C-alpha positions in Angstrom: 9.6 -13.7 -34.6 11.9 -14.9 -32.4 12.2 -11.4 -30.9 8.0 -11.5 -30.3 8.1 -14.9 -28.2 11.5 -13.8 -26.5 8.8 -10.7 -26.0 6.1 -13.0 -25.4 7.8 -14.9 -22.5 8.7 -12.1 -20.9 5.6 -10.4 -21.0 4.0 -14.3 -19.3 7.1 -14.1 -16.5 6.1 -10.4 -15.4 2.6 -11.5 -15.1 3.2 -14.6 -12.8 5.5 -12.6 -10.7 2.9 -9.7 -10.7 0.1 -11.9 -9.9 1.9 -13.4 -7.3 2.7 -10.6 -5.4 -0.9 -8.8 -5.6 -1.6 -12.6 -4.1 0.5 -11.7 -1.4 -0.8 -8.7 -0.8 -4.4 -9.5 -0.9 -3.3 -11.9 2.2 -2.1 -9.2 4.4 -5.3 -7.0 3.5 -7.3 -10.0 4.6 -5.4 -10.6 7.3 -5.4 -7.2 8.7 -9.0 -6.9 8.1 -9.7 -9.8 10.7 -7.6 -8.5 13.1 -4.3 -10.4 13.1 -0.5 -8.9 11.8 -1.6 -5.4 13.2 0.7 -3.7 15.8 -1.1 -3.1 19.1 -1.8 0.1 20.6 -2.5 1.1 24.1 -4.6 3.8 25.1 -3.5 5.7 28.0 -5.5 8.0 30.5 -3.8 9.8 32.9 -5.3 10.5 36.4 -6.6 14.3 35.9 -4.9 16.7 38.0 -8.0 18.8 37.8 -11.1 18.6 35.7 -9.6 20.4 32.6 -7.3 17.7 32.2 -10.0 14.9 32.0 -10.6 14.6 28.4 -6.7 13.9 27.3 -5.9 10.4 26.5 -2.4 9.3 24.9 -2.3 6.5 22.2 1.0 5.1 22.5 2.1 2.0 19.7 3.1 -1.4 21.6 6.4 -2.7 21.4 5.7 -6.0 18.8 6.4 -9.3 20.5 9.0 -11.4 19.2 7.1 -13.0 16.5 5.9 -10.1 15.0 9.1 -8.8 14.2 9.3 -12.0 12.1 7.0 -11.4 10.1 8.9 -12.4 6.7 8.1 -8.9 5.3 11.3 -7.3 3.4 12.1 -4.4 2.0 9.9 -4.2 -0.8 7.3 -5.0 1.7 7.0 -1.1 3.1 3.8 0.4 2.1 3.0 3.2 3.7 -0.8 2.8 4.8 
């Protein structure tokens, strides 16, 4: 009976930890959808040397502002999307 209670307590602790993690990730997704917390990009349109270069665009990622660097993310938050 004691082992069963220990496992139940462990399961509840995992539930709380995972719920907290998912709430944090949900908040991040909502912020991204609102346009906050996303990296800045610049579209660079070079002056065409001739008509064949007229459609070429380059996109570069702007350097993050210092406030963006200290966003409080940890290595566990490195999600590749």
